[in-house]
VONU-688443 format. One record per residue: x, y, z of N, C-alpha, C in turn. Coordinates in steps of 0.2 Angstrom, whole numbers, plus 5000, padded with zeros to 4 digits. Example, Ala and Ser with C-alpha at 12.3 -4.5 7.8 and 13.67 -1.06 7.14 Angstrom:
// VONU-688443
506649725039506249785039506649845039;506449895035506849955036506450005039;
// end
This chain:
// VONU-688443
443844744462444144764457444344834454;444844854453445244914449444844934443;444444984442444445004436444445094436;444145094428444545164428443745224429;443945264433443245294433443145374431;443745404428443945474425444545474421;444545524415445245534413445445614414;445845614414446245684415446845704409;446945754409447345754402447845824407;448545824405449045874406449445884401;449245944397449745974393450345974396;451245964392451745964393452145964389;452645964391453345984386453645924386;453945904380454645844379455145874382;455745844382456445864386456745914383;456545884374457045924369456745954363;456745944357456245984351456145924346;455645954342455545924337455945964331;456245914325456645944322456545914315;456545964308456145954302457045904300;457045844299457645804295457945814289;457245804284457145844279457645884278;457445954281457646014281458346014282;458546004287459245974291459545954287;459445874283459845854278459945894272;459445934270459645964264459946024265;460246034270460846084272460546164276;460146144280459846204284460346234289;460546294288461046324292460746344299;461146334305461146334311461146424313;460746434315460646504320460646504328;461246514329461046484338460746414337;460546424343460046364342459346334337;459346374333458846364329459246354322;458546354317459046344310458646394307;459046404300458846444296458346414290;457846454288457646434281456746414284;456446384276455946374278455846284281;455346254282455346204285454946164278;455046094280454946054272454545984273;454445974280454045914282453345934282;452845904281452345924285451945924292;451845964294451645984303452046034305;452846034302453246074303452846144302;453046204308452846284306453546304304;454146274307454846294309455146204308;455746244305456446184306456446144315;456546194315456546154327455946204329;455546154333455046174335455146134343;454846184349454846134354454446064355;454746024359454245954359453645964363;453045944361452645934365452445874368;452045874374451845804376451045824379;450545754379450145764382449845704388;449945714393449845674399449145664399;449045594401448445564399448345544409;447845544411447845524419447245484420;447345414422446845384424446745394431;446045414434445745414440445645334442;445845294445445445244448444945224452;444645164453444045164458444345164466;444845164467445145164474445345234474;445445284471445645364471446245364467;446745334467447345344464447245364457;447745404454447845424446448645394445;448345384439449245344435449145384428;449845414426449945434420450345404415;450145434410450445404404450645474399;451145474396451345524390451345524383;450845554378450945564372451345604370;451845584364452245634361452345604355;452945634351453345594345453845604346;454445564342455045574342455345644339;456045634340456245704338456045714329;456145664326456145684320455645644318;455045674319454445654317454345664309;454045624306453745634301454245624294;454945594297455445564293455345494291;455645464287455645384284455145344287;454545354287454045324287453645314293;453545384297453745384305452845434304;452645424309452045454310452145534311;451645584307451545654308451845684315;452045754315452345784322451745794326;451745764332451245754336450845824336;450245834337449745884337449445874344;449345894349448945894354448345894356;448245944353447445954352447045924347;447245894342447045834338447145754343;447545734348447545704350447045704354;446945754359446345774364445645744361;445745774356444945764352444945694352;445245674348445345584347445145554352;445545564359445545524365444845534368;444645604368443845604370443245564365;443545574360443045544355442945464354;443545444354443745374352443745324361;444445364362444545314369444445324377;444245384377443945384384443345334384;442645334380442345274381442545224383;443045204379443245154379443645124387;443945164388444245184394443945174401;443345224401442945224407442545164409;442645144415442245084418442845014416;443245004413443644964410444044934416;444244864416444544834424445244834419;445744874425446344864422446844824425;446544764426447144714432447444664428;447144654418447644614415447744664409;448444684410448644724406448844714400;449044644396448944644389448144664388;447744614390446844594389446644684387;446744724393446544794391446944834387;447444824386447844844381447544854373;447544764373447244764366446444794366;446144794370445444804369445344894368;445644924372445845004372445845024367;446544994365446745014358446744954352;446244964351446044914345445844964340;445744934333445844984327445145014327;444745094325444145104325444045124318;443345094315443445104307444045054304;444245024306444645004301445545034301;445645084306446145114307446445104313;447245104312447345104320447345164323;447345174330447445234332448245264333;448145334331448845344331449445334335;450045324333450545284337450545334343;450745394344450745434352450245434356;449545404352449145404358449145344361;449245284356449445214358450045234365;450445264360450945264369450845304375;450645344374450445364382449845334385;449245304381448945274384449045214388;449445174383449745094388450145114391;450645194391450945174398450545194405;449945204404449545234410449245174412;448945114405448645074407449245014413;449845024409450344974413450344994420;450545054419450545104428449845074435;449345064426448545054433448844964434;448944944431449144864432449444854438;450144894437450544884443450344904449;449944954449449644994456448944934458;448844904455448044854454448444804458;448944784456449244714459449744734465;449844794467450444824470451244794471;451344794463451944774462452344834456;453044834454453244874450453144854443;453144894438452844884431453244834429;453844804429454244774427453844724429;453744694435453544644437452844624436;452444684433451744684428452144634420;452544654418452544644412453044564411;453444544417453344484418452744434418;452344474423451744424424451244414417;451344464413450844474408451144414402;451844414404452244384395452544314397;452344284405452644234407453544244408;453744284409454544304410454744314417;455344264419455644264425455744314428;455744324434455844414436456744404436;456944444433457644454435457844524438;458244524442458644574444459344594443;459444604435459944594434459944684429;460544724430460444784427460444774417;460144824414460244834408460844874406;461344874401461744914400461444984398;461645054400461445094398461745134395;461545164389461945204384461545274381;462045324384462045394383462045444376;461645494376461945534369461945604373;462545624367462745684369462545744364;462145754359461945794356462245824354;462545904352462745924348463345954352;463345934360464045954363464245884363;464745874359465045804358465845794361;465845844366466645824368466345854374;466345904380465845914385465545844386;465045824383464745764387465045704386;465545694381465945634382466245624389;466545674392466945684398466445674402;465845694402465245664408465145604407;465045554402464845504401465445464403;466045464403466545444404466645454413;466545524416466445524421465945474427;465445484424464845444427464845364424;465445334421465545284419464745244414;464745264411464145264407464345184403;463845144403464145084399464145094390;463745124387463745134381463845214378;464345244374464145304373464445334366;464545374362464145424365463545444360;463445424355463045434350463345484345;463445544346463745594342463245624339;462745624337462245654334462645694327;462945644323463245664318462745644311;462445704311461645724306461845784301;462245784299462345834293463145824289;463145844284463945844280464445874284;464345934284464845964292465145924298;464645884301464845834306465345774304;465045754297465345694294465845694292;466245754287466545764285466745754278;467045794273467345744267467445674268;467045644264467345574264467445544271;467045564275466945554283467245574287;467945604285468645624288468545644296;468145694297467945704302467545684307;467045624304466745564309467345524311;467945514308468445474308468845504314;468845554315469345594317468945594326;468445604325467845604332467945534333;467845474329467845424333468545394337;469145414334469745414338469945454344;469645514343469645554348469345534356;468745514355468245474360468745414362;468945374358469245314361469845334365;470245384362470745434365470745434373;469945474373469845504378469545464383;469245394383469045344386469645324391;470245324385470845284387471145334393;471245384392471745444397471145474401;470545474401470045504406469845434412;469545364408469245314411469645284415;470245284412470845214415470745144413;471245114416471045044414470744994413;470244994419469444954423468944984417;468845034415468245064412468445034406;467744994403467744974395466944984392;466945044391466345044386466145034380;465745004375465645014371465445074366;465845094361465745154358465145114352;464645204352464045174349463945244346;464045244340463845314335463345314330;462945354330462345374325462545404320;462545394314462845424309462345464304;461645454307461245484302461145474294;461345414291461345404284461945414281;462445454286462945504282463545454277;463645404280463945354276463745344270;463245334267463045314263462845384257;462645434262462545484256463345534255;463745504259464245544257464745484252;464845444254465145394248464645334243;464245354245463845324241463445244242;463045204239462545154243462845094241;463245104239463845034240464044984245;463544934247463744914252464344864252;464744874249465444844250466044914254;465844964248466345024253465945044257;465345044260465245074266465545024272;465544954269465744904274466544924276;466844934270467644944272467745014275;467345074275467345114279467145124287;466545094287466645074293467045014299;467344984295467744924296468644974300;468545014294468945064297469045104301;468345124302468045174310468245124315;467945054317467945004321468745014323;469145014319469945004321469945064323;469845124322470145184328469745184332;469145154333468845124341469045094345;469745054343470045004347470445034353;470344974359470144924359469244934360;469044954362468344964363467944944357;467244894359466744874355466644934351;466144914344466044974341465344954337;464845014338464045014334464145054332;463745054324463545104321463145114319;462745154319461945184320461645194311;461245164308460945204301461545214298;461845184295462545194291462545234284;461745204282461445234274460845224275;460445244271459645264270459645234263;459245174262459245154256458545164253;458045224258457545234255456845204256;456745134258456145104261456245054265;455845004267455844974271456044894269;455944884262456344814262457044834256;457044894254457844914253458144934258;458044934264458544954270458644884273;458244844272458244764276458744734273;458644744265459244734259459744744260;459944804261460444854261461044864268;460544834272461044844278461144754279;460844714276461044644276461744624272;461744674266462244664264462944704266;462744774270463344804272463544734278;463144704283463344664289463744594285;463444574280463944514276464644544275;464844594272465344614270465744634275;465444654279465944664286466344604289;465744544289466144494291466444474286;466444474280466944434277467544474277;467644544281468344574284468644564289;468144524289468244484298468144574302;467844604303467644664308467044634311;467144664316466544654323466144714323;466344754319465744824319465144804320;464544814323463844794326463444854320;463144814317462544884314461944874318;461844944316461144954322460644984317;460044924316459444964312459045024315;458845094313458545124314458045144310;458145184305457745214300457245174297;456745184294456245124292455945064296;456245054302456245014307455845034312;455345054311455045084317454245054320;453845024316453344964320453644914323;452844874326453244814328453144774321;452844784317452844744310453544754306;453844814308454344824303455044784309;455044784313455644764318455444664316;454844654317455044584315455144564308;455044594305455344594297456144594298;456244664301457244664300457444594304;457144584309457344554314457544444308;456944454306456844394303457344384298;457444454295458144444287458644454290;458844454299459544454300459744524297;459444564297459544654293460244674298;460144664305460744714308461044664315;461344674318461444644325461144684331;460844744329460644764335459944804330;459444814334458744864332458744894337;458644954336458245004338457545004340;457344974347456544984347456345044351;456245104344456045164345455345184348;455245174354454645174357454245214355;454045284355453445314352453345284345;453845274341453645254335453445194336;453545144341453045064340452445094343;452245144345451745144348451545104356;451045054356450845044363451545014365;451545024371452144974375452144914376;451544874374451544814373451744784367;451744814362452244814353452944834357;453244864362453944864362454044804367;453544774370453844724373453844664369;453444654364453344604360453944604355;454044674353454744684348455244664353;455444654358456044634362456044564361;455344544361455344474363455544444357;455344464351455644454343456044464341;456644504345457244514343457644454345;457444444353457744384357457744314353;457344304350456844254348457344234341;457644284337457944274330458744304332;458744294337459344304339459844374339;459544434337459744494336459644534342;460144574343460044614350459444664349;459344684355458644734356459144804361;458844844357458944934360458244944362;458144964369457544984371457745064368;457645104364457745154363457145214364;457045264358456545324360456845364357;456845424361457045494358457245544363;457445584361457845654366456945684367;456545684363455945724364455545694368;455645654373455045614379455045644384;454545614389454545634395455045604400;454845614406455345604412454645514415;454145524412453945464414453645404408;453945434401453845374397454645354397;455145394401455745354401455845314408;455545324414455445254417454845194416;454445204413454345154409454645114404;455045134401455545104397455945054401;456145094407456745064411456544994413;455745004416455444934419455544894412;455244904407455144874402455844844398;456544864397456944854399457344794404;457144824410457444774413456844694412;456144714414455744634413456144624407;456344634401456144584393457044564395;457644594400458344594400458544614392;458344684390458544704384459344694384;459644714378460444704376460544784380;460344834378460444894379459744944381;460045004384459245054386459645114385;459345164381459245234381459245274386;459745314389459645354395459145414391;458645434393458145484391457845514395;457545574394457545614388458045664388;457945724384458345754383459145754381;459345794378460145794377460745824381;460645824389461045854391461545794397;461245744396461645674398461445674406;461645724411461545714417460745694418;460245754413459645724419459445654415;459545654410459445574406459745514412;460345534412460445454415460345474425;460045544426459645534433459045494432;458645504427458045474427457945414425;458445384421458245314418458945274423;459345294424459845274429459745254436;459345304440459145314445458545264446;458045264440457345214440457645154440;458145124438458445054436458745034443;459045074446459245074453458745044458;458345104457457945104463457645034462;457545004453456944954454457244874454;458044874453458344824455458444814463;458444874467458344864474457644834475;457244844473456444804474456344744472;456544724466456544664464457144614468;457544644469458044594476458044594479;457544624484457144634489456544544489;456144564483455744504484455844454481;456344454477456644384474457044354480;457244394486457544364491457244354496;456544384496456144344501455644274499;455644264492455444204489454744214485;
// end
């Protein structure tokens, strides 16, 4: 029986940066790649800081070493999220609390081992970045012990059928929102472009710059992509529809319906159109926007993100029908076992499941997310990490292609 005999650590970097969302929303000015001014969110010593990770290596009794990475999301500390990741604090906590649980533990039963290792201590849940990294390593360990892919381990643990079918991949542009759109079109991305509409300057007075961008993306897809390319257009506006136009659901819905017309003939998703200030308020506000869109006859899809962080949050949003799609932002959910449960919760309530995360993640966490998305047959999968498009598509897209080749062979062999 494969057991854990030693724990290793490997400090590293995330693929992007940690950004103080409150300071940026407050109008912090760009200074090259940096931002001017003082940070305003606890844990930040600058508005933009390099993302950091802490790799956790589990040495198994057969000599194999499997890894998982702990990290925060880009906008840590905002909208109910855990504070920005502190490597030194995380390592001390793992040494004191988690490592004693890991040593000697069997890795055969992924769900059981996750529950035992990641249980609360003194009534407090472990920090979400720690849960995230440890659970990645435990999933890899279970897959190694069974001689199978992580996707197959997920299916085994949750009683799911193994399906060798690709999950649509969604790429994010970062601030290079025109050049990167061309990259996405040339590489035939399923869903694009994100857009990073995270400031008043990018949204424009009354949303004019955003509407121009939506129209430009649709025109560019038609011009460059050709008639046989039909991606879905997905824009993340970081609450700026509500910030600019006010928190009236009817007015917000009217604006979204107009934007969706600009995106025609392509399908249209809008992520986090408004921030209502808290979980229950967000559920009610998004639900009313969604209802208003249906009354207008619009097929625009609302995507929940802020205030929808943990498994409990996702369950609440899904039960309420507050969104058409929910971003399962994996580092915010914590344990990857909870991400799996979150996808299944969305499916149970007829809500789209978007296996997401952050540009600030690592190659290892992105690979794990790919296996989980395929195993659970999620509705979409974020190409991560980083903001360069090419690297993220290589990591996630190629991992999915390799995985499908293995699963296809296994299924063919019976």
